[in-house]
N, CA, C and O atoms as a GROMACS GRO file, in nm:
protein
  248
    1MET      N    1   3.904  10.119  -8.467
    1MET     CA    2   3.906   9.987  -8.527
    1MET      C    3   4.040   9.922  -8.497
    1MET      O    4   4.145   9.986  -8.503
    2ILE      N    5   4.037   9.794  -8.467
    2ILE     CA    6   4.158   9.721  -8.431
    2ILE      C    7   4.236   9.683  -8.557
    2ILE      O    8   4.178   9.640  -8.657
    3THR      N    9   4.364   9.701  -8.550
    3THR     CA   10   4.448   9.668  -8.665
    3THR      C   11   4.490   9.522  -8.659
    3THR      O   12   4.472   9.455  -8.557
    4THR      N   13   4.544   9.475  -8.766
    4THR     CA   14   4.589   9.337  -8.773
    4THR      C   15   4.702   9.311  -8.674
    4THR      O   16   4.708   9.204  -8.613
    5TYR      N   17   4.790   9.408  -8.658
    5TYR     CA   18   4.901   9.392  -8.564
    5TYR      C   19   4.850   9.382  -8.421
    5TYR      O   20   4.897   9.296  -8.346
    6GLU      N   21   4.756   9.466  -8.382
    6GLU     CA   22   4.701   9.460  -8.247
    6GLU      C   23   4.626   9.329  -8.224
    6GLU      O   24   4.636   9.270  -8.117
    7PHE      N   25   4.553   9.286  -8.324
    7PHE     CA   26   4.482   9.158  -8.312
    7PHE      C   27   4.581   9.044  -8.294
    7PHE      O   28   4.561   8.957  -8.210
    8LEU      N   29   4.686   9.045  -8.374
    8LEU     CA   30   4.785   8.939  -8.368
    8LEU      C   31   4.858   8.938  -8.234
    8LEU      O   32   4.880   8.831  -8.176
    9THR      N   33   4.896   9.054  -8.183
    9THR     CA   34   4.966   9.058  -8.054
    9THR      C   35   4.874   9.016  -7.940
    9THR      O   36   4.918   8.948  -7.848
   10THR      N   37   4.749   9.055  -7.946
   10THR     CA   38   4.654   9.014  -7.842
   10THR      C   39   4.632   8.864  -7.846
   10THR      O   40   4.628   8.798  -7.742
   11TRP      N   41   4.618   8.811  -7.966
   11TRP     CA   42   4.598   8.667  -7.980
   11TRP      C   43   4.720   8.589  -7.933
   11TRP      O   44   4.706   8.486  -7.868
   12MET      N   45   4.840   8.637  -7.966
   12MET     CA   46   4.964   8.569  -7.925
   12MET      C   47   4.979   8.571  -7.772
   12MET      O   48   5.019   8.471  -7.713
   13ARG      N   49   4.947   8.683  -7.710
   13ARG     CA   50   4.955   8.690  -7.563
   13ARG      C   51   4.857   8.593  -7.498
   13ARG      O   52   4.891   8.524  -7.402
   14ALA      N   53   4.737   8.588  -7.551
   14ALA     CA   54   4.636   8.499  -7.494
   14ALA      C   55   4.671   8.352  -7.517
   14ALA      O   56   4.645   8.267  -7.432
   15ARG      N   57   4.730   8.324  -7.630
   15ARG     CA   58   4.759   8.185  -7.666
   15ARG      C   59   4.884   8.131  -7.598
   15ARG      O   60   4.885   8.016  -7.555
   16PHE      N   61   4.988   8.210  -7.588
   16PHE     CA   62   5.117   8.159  -7.542
   16PHE      C   63   5.165   8.220  -7.410
   16PHE      O   64   5.284   8.213  -7.379
   17SER      N   65   5.077   8.279  -7.335
   17SER     CA   66   5.121   8.336  -7.207
   17SER      C   67   5.139   8.225  -7.104
   17SER      O   68   5.093   8.113  -7.124
   18ASP      N   69   5.206   8.258  -6.996
   18ASP     CA   70   5.235   8.159  -6.891
   18ASP      C   71   5.127   8.160  -6.784
   18ASP      O   72   5.156   8.179  -6.667
   19SER      N   73   5.006   8.140  -6.822
   19SER     CA   74   4.897   8.136  -6.725
   19SER      C   75   4.845   7.994  -6.711
   19SER      O   76   4.730   7.966  -6.744
   20ASP      N   77   4.930   7.904  -6.662
   20ASP     CA   78   4.891   7.764  -6.647
   20ASP      C   79   4.882   7.725  -6.500
   20ASP      O   80   4.911   7.611  -6.464
   21ARG      N   81   4.843   7.818  -6.415
   21ARG     CA   82   4.831   7.788  -6.272
   21ARG      C   83   4.720   7.688  -6.247
   21ARG      O   84   4.734   7.602  -6.161
   22GLY      N   85   4.610   7.698  -6.321
   22GLY     CA   86   4.500   7.603  -6.305
   22GLY      C   87   4.541   7.462  -6.342
   22GLY      O   88   4.501   7.366  -6.276
   23ALA      N   89   4.619   7.448  -6.447
   23ALA     CA   90   4.666   7.315  -6.488
   23ALA      C   91   4.759   7.256  -6.382
   23ALA      O   92   4.754   7.136  -6.355
   24ALA      N   93   4.842   7.338  -6.322
   24ALA     CA   94   4.932   7.289  -6.218
   24ALA      C   95   4.852   7.243  -6.097
   24ALA      O   96   4.887   7.143  -6.034
   25LEU      N   97   4.747   7.315  -6.063
   25LEU     CA   98   4.663   7.276  -5.950
   25LEU      C   99   4.597   7.141  -5.976
   25LEU      O  100   4.589   7.058  -5.885
   26ILE      N  101   4.551   7.119  -6.096
   26ILE     CA  102   4.489   6.990  -6.130
   26ILE      C  103   4.593   6.879  -6.125
   26ILE      O  104   4.563   6.769  -6.079
   27GLU      N  105   4.714   6.907  -6.172
   27GLU     CA  106   4.819   6.804  -6.166
   27GLU      C  107   4.853   6.768  -6.022
   27GLU      O  108   4.872   6.650  -5.991
   28TYR      N  109   4.860   6.867  -5.934
   28TYR     CA  110   4.886   6.838  -5.793
   28TYR      C  111   4.772   6.760  -5.731
   28TYR      O  112   4.796   6.670  -5.650
   29ALA      N  113   4.650   6.791  -5.766
   29ALA     CA  114   4.535   6.718  -5.712
   29ALA      C  115   4.537   6.573  -5.758
   29ALA      O  116   4.509   6.483  -5.679
   30LEU      N  117   4.570   6.550  -5.884
   30LEU     CA  118   4.580   6.412  -5.934
   30LEU      C  119   4.694   6.336  -5.866
   30LEU      O  120   4.681   6.217  -5.838
   31LEU      N  121   4.804   6.406  -5.841
   31LEU     CA  122   4.917   6.342  -5.774
   31LEU      C  123   4.881   6.303  -5.630
   31LEU      O  124   4.915   6.194  -5.585
   32VAL      N  125   4.812   6.392  -5.560
   32VAL     CA  126   4.769   6.361  -5.423
   32VAL      C  127   4.670   6.245  -5.422
   32VAL      O  128   4.676   6.159  -5.334
   33ALA      N  129   4.579   6.242  -5.518
   33ALA     CA  130   4.483   6.131  -5.526
   33ALA      C  131   4.554   5.999  -5.554
   33ALA      O  132   4.518   5.897  -5.496
   34LEU      N  133   4.653   6.001  -5.642
   34LEU     CA  134   4.728   5.879  -5.672
   34LEU      C  135   4.805   5.830  -5.549
   34LEU      O  136   4.807   5.710  -5.522
   35ILE      N  137   4.867   5.921  -5.476
   35ILE     CA  138   4.939   5.883  -5.354
   35ILE      C  139   4.843   5.825  -5.251
   35ILE      O  140   4.877   5.728  -5.183
   36ALA      N  141   4.724   5.884  -5.239
   36ALA     CA  142   4.625   5.833  -5.144
   36ALA      C  143   4.581   5.691  -5.181
   36ALA      O  144   4.566   5.606  -5.093
   37VAL      N  145   4.561   5.665  -5.308
   37VAL     CA  146   4.520   5.531  -5.352
   37VAL      C  147   4.630   5.430  -5.325
   37VAL      O  148   4.601   5.320  -5.278
   38VAL      N  149   4.754   5.466  -5.352
   38VAL     CA  150   4.866   5.375  -5.326
   38VAL      C  151   4.878   5.347  -5.176
   38VAL      O  152   4.904   5.233  -5.136
   39CYS      N  153   4.861   5.449  -5.094
   39CYS     CA  154   4.868   5.429  -4.948
   39CYS      C  155   4.756   5.338  -4.899
   39CYS      O  156   4.780   5.252  -4.814
   40ILE      N  157   4.636   5.356  -4.950
   40ILE     CA  158   4.524   5.271  -4.908
   40ILE      C  159   4.548   5.126  -4.948
   40ILE      O  160   4.520   5.035  -4.870
   41ILE      N  161   4.600   5.105  -5.067
   41ILE     CA  162   4.630   4.968  -5.111
   41ILE      C  163   4.739   4.906  -5.026
   41ILE      O  164   4.730   4.789  -4.988
   42ALA      N  165   4.843   4.982  -4.996
   42ALA     CA  166   4.954   4.930  -4.914
   42ALA      C  167   4.907   4.898  -4.772
   42ALA      O  168   4.943   4.794  -4.718
   43ILE      N  169   4.829   4.985  -4.714
   43ILE     CA  170   4.780   4.962  -4.576
   43ILE      C  171   4.688   4.840  -4.572
   43ILE      O  172   4.693   4.762  -4.478
   44THR      N  173   4.604   4.825  -4.674
   44THR     CA  174   4.516   4.708  -4.679
   44THR      C  175   4.596   4.579  -4.690
   44THR      O  176   4.567   4.482  -4.620
   45ALA      N  177   4.696   4.579  -4.777
   45ALA     CA  178   4.778   4.458  -4.794
   45ALA      C  179   4.856   4.426  -4.666
   45ALA      O  180   4.861   4.311  -4.623
   46LEU      N  181   4.916   4.528  -4.606
   46LEU     CA  182   4.992   4.504  -4.483
   46LEU      C  183   4.900   4.464  -4.368
   46LEU      O  184   4.938   4.382  -4.284
   47GLY      N  185   4.782   4.519  -4.364
   47GLY     CA  186   4.686   4.481  -4.260
   47GLY      C  187   4.644   4.336  -4.272
   47GLY      O  188   4.633   4.266  -4.172
   48ASN      N  189   4.620   4.291  -4.394
   48ASN     CA  190   4.583   4.151  -4.414
   48ASN      C  191   4.698   4.059  -4.378
   48ASN      O  192   4.676   3.954  -4.317
   49ASN      N  193   4.820   4.095  -4.414
   49ASN     CA  194   4.936   4.013  -4.377
   49ASN      C  195   4.956   4.009  -4.226
   49ASN      O  196   4.984   3.903  -4.169
   50ALA      N  197   4.940   4.123  -4.161
   50ALA     CA  198   4.956   4.126  -4.015
   50ALA      C  199   4.847   4.046  -3.948
   50ALA      O  200   4.873   3.978  -3.849
   51ASP      N  201   4.726   4.052  -3.998
   51ASP     CA  202   4.615   3.976  -3.940
   51ASP      C  203   4.640   3.826  -3.950
   51ASP      O  204   4.616   3.752  -3.855
   52SER      N  205   4.690   3.782  -4.065
   52SER     CA  206   4.718   3.639  -4.080
   52SER      C  207   4.833   3.595  -3.989
   52SER      O  208   4.830   3.485  -3.935
   53LYS      N  209   4.934   3.680  -3.973
   53LYS     CA  210   5.045   3.645  -3.883
   53LYS      C  211   5.000   3.637  -3.738
   53LYS      O  212   5.038   3.545  -3.665
   54PHE      N  213   4.917   3.735  -3.694
   54PHE     CA  214   4.867   3.732  -3.557
   54PHE      C  215   4.779   3.609  -3.534
   54PHE      O  216   4.784   3.549  -3.426
   55SER      N  217   4.699   3.572  -3.632
   55SER     CA  218   4.616   3.452  -3.619
   55SER      C  219   4.704   3.327  -3.610
   55SER      O  220   4.676   3.237  -3.531
   56GLU      N  221   4.809   3.323  -3.690
   56GLU     CA  222   4.900   3.210  -3.687
   56GLU      C  223   4.970   3.198  -3.552
   56GLU      O  224   4.983   3.088  -3.498
   57VAL      N  225   5.015   3.309  -3.499
   57VAL     CA  226   5.083   3.308  -3.369
   57VAL      C  227   4.985   3.269  -3.257
   57VAL      O  228   5.020   3.189  -3.170
   58SER      N  229   4.866   3.323  -3.260
   58SER     CA  230   4.769   3.292  -3.153
   58SER      C  231   4.726   3.146  -3.160
   58SER      O  232   4.703   3.085  -3.055
   59SER      N  233   4.716   3.088  -3.278
   59SER     CA  234   4.678   2.946  -3.286
   59SER      C  235   4.792   2.856  -3.241
   59SER      O  236   4.769   2.748  -3.185
   60SER      N  237   4.917   2.900  -3.265
   60SER     CA  238   5.029   2.817  -3.220
   60SER      C  239   5.049   2.827  -3.069
   60SER      O  240   5.099   2.733  -3.007
   61LEU      N  241   5.011   2.939  -3.008
   61LEU     CA  242   5.021   2.952  -2.863
   61LEU      C  243   4.908   2.879  -2.791
   61LEU      O  244   4.928   2.823  -2.684
   62GLY      N  245   4.792   2.880  -2.849
   62GLY     CA  246   4.676   2.823  -2.782
   62GLY      C  247   4.664   2.680  -2.807
   62GLY      O  248   4.571   2.616  -2.758
   0.00000   0.00000   0.00000
């Protein structure tokens, strides 16, 4: 039969141990997703600006 001390030590190990590798993996995945979204938004904005500049230059040349 398990004693109160053994139960308490088992519960404390399970509750406060340093097994947060899964949480770190999720945090890294969220960080990569956020960086990807920011890059897509930046590339879209720069692409639209570049397109308007090229159109402006081509109309002034032609």
